[in-house]
N, C-alpha and C positions, 0 to 999 in steps of 0.2 A: 162328385167332381174329380176328374183325373188331371194330374199334372205330370209332365215328363221332362227329362233332360237326356242329352246324348253326347257322347264323345266319339269323334271319328278319327280314322287313320291311326289308331293306337298300335304301336309296334309290339304286338304280342298276339299269339295265335288265338282264335276264338275258342278253341277247345280248352285252353288253359284258363281263359277268362270265365267260361261257363262254370268251371269248378267253383269259383268264388261267388258267382251269381246264384248258384243253387243254395249257398249257405244263407242268403238273406231273403230269398223270395218268400212272401207271406208273413214276414216279421214286421214289428213296429219299426218305424224309420229310425228312431233314436236308438233302439236296441240293435238295429242292423249296423249303425255307425260304430257302436261299441264292439260288435263282433268283428267288423272289418279292421278296427284299430289293432286287435290282437291276433289277426290272421297273418301268418308268416309268408304267404304267397305274394309274389311281386304284383300281381294284378289287383290285389286288395287296395293298394294306394290309389289307383286310377278309378276303381269302382266307388271308393269312398268319396272321391271328388265329384263324380257324376251324381251320387246320391245326395250329397250336400247341395249341389246345384239344383236338383229337383226339389229339395226341401225349401230352398230360397225362392224358387219360382212359385211354389204353392203359397208361401207366406206373402210374397210381394204382389203376385198377380191375382190370387183368389182370396186373400186375407184369411188363410187357414192357419190354425195353431199347429206348429210342426210336431208337437207331441201327440197329436191325433192321427197322424198320417201312417199309412200301412203300405209296404212295398207290394203293389198289386201284381205287376208284371216286370220281368227283366229278360233281356235277351242280348246275345252277342252275335252279330252277323259278320261274315267274312268280308274284308275290304280287299283292295287290290294287293297283289303279291309283288314284292320286289324280287326280281330274278337276278341271281348272282351265279357265278361259276367258280368252282374251286379246282385248281390243277391236281391231276392224279398222274399215276405212273404212265410212262410211254406216250406222253403228249396228249393224253385224254383229258377231258374236262367233265367235272361232276357238277350237275345243276343243284343249286340251293334256292329254295323258295322261302323267302322271308315273309311270313304271313302277317296281315294287319287285321284289326278288328274295328267294328262300329258297335259301341256299347250303348244300350238304351235302358233307362230305368223309368217306370211309370208308378206314381204314387196315387193313392186314393184315400179319402177320409171316411 
């Protein structure tokens, strides 16, 4: 039985979020929460919220003990980019693309 949770439109690039997701993929869910708690990367806080939500979904919807869950799949897709411009010399404009992420965590028992 698989249970999932996702967070959308997170203001962090998918490349940086994937670094954190690679740390927890294949681990026990409780162990993954502990790893995320001590990971200094900014994306760890958001990923831990998504993981906790997936654990709560499994417990509430499927009556599964959270200690038996394993992080089966994780991925971060790119969301829409916020396009901004920064002024540069001689009247030029430099484009800035603020990337967003859609984070998904799938748990299985």
